[in-house]
N, C-alpha and C positions, 0 to 999 in steps of 0.2 A: 625845643619844648619850653614853654613858659615855665618859670620857676614855680609858680603856684600849682602847675599841673604835675610837677615832678614829685613822685611819692616820697623822695628823700626830704622834701621841704613842706610836706603837709603840716599844717599848724592851725592854731586857733588864736583869734585876736583878743588881746587884753584891753583894747581901746587905743585911742590916740593920746599920747603924752607928749607935750611940748611940740605939737605938730608932727609927731612921729608915730607911725603905726607900730605898736609893740605886739609881737606875736610869739607864741610858745609852740615848739614842735610837739606833735602828738607823741613823739618818742621820748620826751623828757622824763616821764615817769619811770622809764627803764633805768635811768641814772639813779633815781631815788631808790629803786628796788636793789640795785647793786650796792649802794651805800648801806642800806638796811641789812643786807646779807653780811656785809663785811664788818659793820660796826654796831649792829643792833638797831632797834626801832628809834630810840631817842637820839642817840649819837648820829646815826645815819641820816635821820630827818633834819637834824641841826646842820650837818655838813651840806646837805642838798639845799636847804633854805639859804644859808649864808652864801653858798656858791652862786645860787640864782641871783641874789641881790647884787653881789660883787660883779658878776658878769654883765648884768643889766647896766650898772653904773659905768663899767668899763666901755660898753658899747655907746652909751650916751656921751662919753668922752670923745669918741670918734665923731659922733653926730655934731656935737657943738664945735669940735675942732674944725670940721669941714665948713660949717656955716660961718664960723668966725673968720675964716681965711678966704671967703668968697666962693666956697663950694656949696653943694646941695646934699641933703640927706632926708630920707622919707620913711625908712622902715628899719626895724630891728627884729631879728629872729633869734630866740634863745634855743639853742640846740642841746642835745644831751652831751655833746663834747665841746661846748663853748658857746660863742655867740657870733652872729653875723650882722654887721652894720652895713646897710645898703646906702653907701655914700658915693658922691662924685666930687672929688676935690677939684679946685681950679687948676688950670694947666700952668702951674708955676711951682718952683721948688718949695717955697714957704708953705703953700697949702698942702702939697703932697706929703711933705715931711711932718708938719704939725698935725695933720689929720690922723696920721698913724700914731705919732708920739703921744697924742692926747689920751689915748686909752691907757697905756702904762702909767702916765702921770696921775690918772685917777687912782690906780692901785697904789702908787707911791703915797698919795695924799691920805688914803685910808690907813696905810701902814703907819704913817707919821702920827695920825690922830689916835690910833690905838696903842702905839708903842709905850707911852708912859705907864699905862696900866699893866701892859705885859711885863715890863721890867720890874714891877712890884710883886709879881707872882713867882711861884716856885718853878714855873715852866720857862722862865726867861732864857736860861742857857740852852734850851732845846728848840727855841723858836727860829733860830738862824739857819737851820737846815731846811732848805726850801722843798725838799722831797719827802719829808716825814712829818706827820702830824704830831705836835708836841704833847698832846694829852692822851694817855692810854685809855683804851675803851672802858676799863673798869673804874677809872677815876672821873669820867665825865659826868657832870650833873651834881657833884658835891657842892659847887658854887656856880649855879647855872649861868647867871649873868656874866660873871667873871670868865667862865669857860667859853661862853659865846664870843666875848671880846678877843680872847686868845686865839680861837679858831678863825675869827675874822682876820686878824693880823696874819696868821699862818697861811691861809688860803690866798690872800692878796699878795703876800710875799712870794708865794709859789708862782702865782700868775705873773708877777712882775719879772721874776728871774727867768722863767721860761719864755716869756714874750720878748725879752731882750736878747735871746740867743740869735746871732746874725744868720739865720737860715730861713729861706723861703718855705712856707708862707707866714712865718711868725712876724710879729710887729718889728722885731729887730732886723729881720731880713728885708722887710719892706722899707724901713728907714735907711738901711745900707744901700738899697737900690736907688732910693731917691737921691742920696748923696753922690753915689757914683755916676748916676745918669746926668746929674747937673754938671759933672766934670768931664765925662767921657762921651756923653750922648746917650739917648734912651736905649739903643740896641746894645752897645758895648757895656753900658752900665748894668743893664739887666743881666747880661750874660756873665759878667764877672761876679755880680752879687750872687747869682745862682751857684757858681762854682765855689765861692767862699762858703756858701751855705752847706754844700756837700761836705767840705772839710769840717765845718762846725758840727754837722750831724754825726760824722764818723767819730769825732772826739766824744760826743755825747753818748754814742753807742758803746764806746770802750768803757765808759764809766759803768754802764749797765752790765757789761760782760764781766768786769772784775769785782762788782759789788752785787751779790745775790739779792740783797734787800732792795736794790734799785734796778732790778732786771727789766722793769717796765720801760726804763729809758732806752733800752735796746729796741723795743718795738716802736717807740716814738722816733728814734733815729732812722729806722727803716722807712717809716712814713715820710720823714723829712727828705730823705734821699730820693724816694720815688717822686715826691712833689717837685724837687729841684730838677730831676731828669725830665719831667714833663714840661717844666718851665723852659729848659734849654731846647726842648723839641719845638715848643711854640715860638721861641725866638728864631729858630731856623726858618720858620715859615713867615717871619716878619711880623707876627701878631703883636709883639710888644712895642713896636715902634710908636704907634699912635694911641693904642689903648692903654688902660691902666688897671692894675689889679687892686688898687687901693679901695675900690668900691666895696669889696667884701672883706671884712675884718676876720682874722683868724684868732679870735679871743681865746685865751688860755692855751694857745698853741695847738690847735687842732685843725679842722678841715673845712673846706668849702668847695663846691663843685660847680659854681656858677661865677660869671664875671660881673663887673660893675654895671649898674644900670645907667644907660645914657640919659643925658639931661632932658631929652625930649619925650620921655615916658613911652618910647616905642617898645614893642615886645622884645624881651631879652632872647638872644639866640643861644642855643645849646652849644656845648663845646664841639660836637660833631658838625653843626651848621657853620660855626665860625671857622673850623678847620677846612671844610669844603669850600667856603667862601674865599678863604685865603689861598687855597690851592687853585681855584678858578682864576683868581686875580693874578697869581703868579704865572699861570699858563698863558693868560692873555698878554701879560707883559713880555714874556719870552717870544711869543708869536709876533708881537709888534716889533720887537728888536730885530728878529730874524727878517721880517719884511723890509724894515728900513735898511738893514745891511745888504739885502739882495738888491734893493733899488739903487743903493749907492754903487754896488758892484756893476750893475747893468749900465748905469750912467757912465761909469768909467770905460766900459767896453764900447759903448756907443760913441764916446768921444774919440777913442782910439780908432774905431772903424771910420769915423769921419775924416780923420787925419791921414790914415795909411791904407784904408780899404781892407778887404777881407784878408789879404795876404799878411797884414800886420797882426792878425789875431792868432793866438795859440789855439791848439785843438780844444783845450778845456774851455776857453773863452767862446769858441764857436758853438760848443754844446750848450753853454749857458744862454747864448743868444738864440739858438734854435728852440730851447725850452720856453724862453720868454715869448718868442713869436707864436709858438703853438698855444701857449696859454692865452695870449691875446686873441688869437683867432677863435679859440673855443668860447671865450667869454663875449665875443663881439656879436651883437644881434644881427639876424638876417636882414639883408637889404630888401 
């Protein structure tokens, strides 16, 4: 299924910015509604607005990172649970690593720009916890501009910390995979990165278990473990050897269900289509290997027959020769 036809990716275009089609998911208002329910209309709307801008800048970091290192990028989708940058890095370590790292670097730059003001407020001591908003709901709006700057720092700090967790499919997990693939090869590197990601997700989940205020981390950990297991399953089919997951960014540490767009703008295959394609290719490869092995075995039997006659063949070799002769006669056209 083409990603535009997938209901999960239904979206509306905001136009082309810097040669990039920027789209917003039809489901993004759901996120705004959740924030309004949790924090009230003013505070919830402020959080949704700051998060939207921060995610958009994060995604443009991936876009410019890919283009700067010889890759391509043509689209950004803002999802309720983050952003997706449709990019195709160049096939080298520098491009694959920097394309991913450019997103968190944007969050870091925003944090650095807003930090001086944050340190001058009464919320400075509370801003370093990446999992809790520093401004209580009842206090937001007393100094609106100042509060917005503090929330901007807090949300970008949260995005930076979460994205650097070395677990697939977060940015940290993708950077780890790029590093390990450059040293161990694509298949082994992707496999080890996925396994390390499972360990990191378990550690994250334990924090959620023992801290009731951060119980949502347990849900995030389960998601990361499921994604890592799916990654390992794809690796077993050899899908990670030539392809790259860097095409879809998992901004703010959430989800994507599609793979990177090929540079030739061909229709993107669904996960099911890619799995079926990989399975068919694997079956054809095994059949070819079996045929080559059978031909080599038959050649050895024929050489033995030429030297010693039928008496030199074992009963098993005679049966192999008879099957080969019958197969030849069956496939031979009538005279």
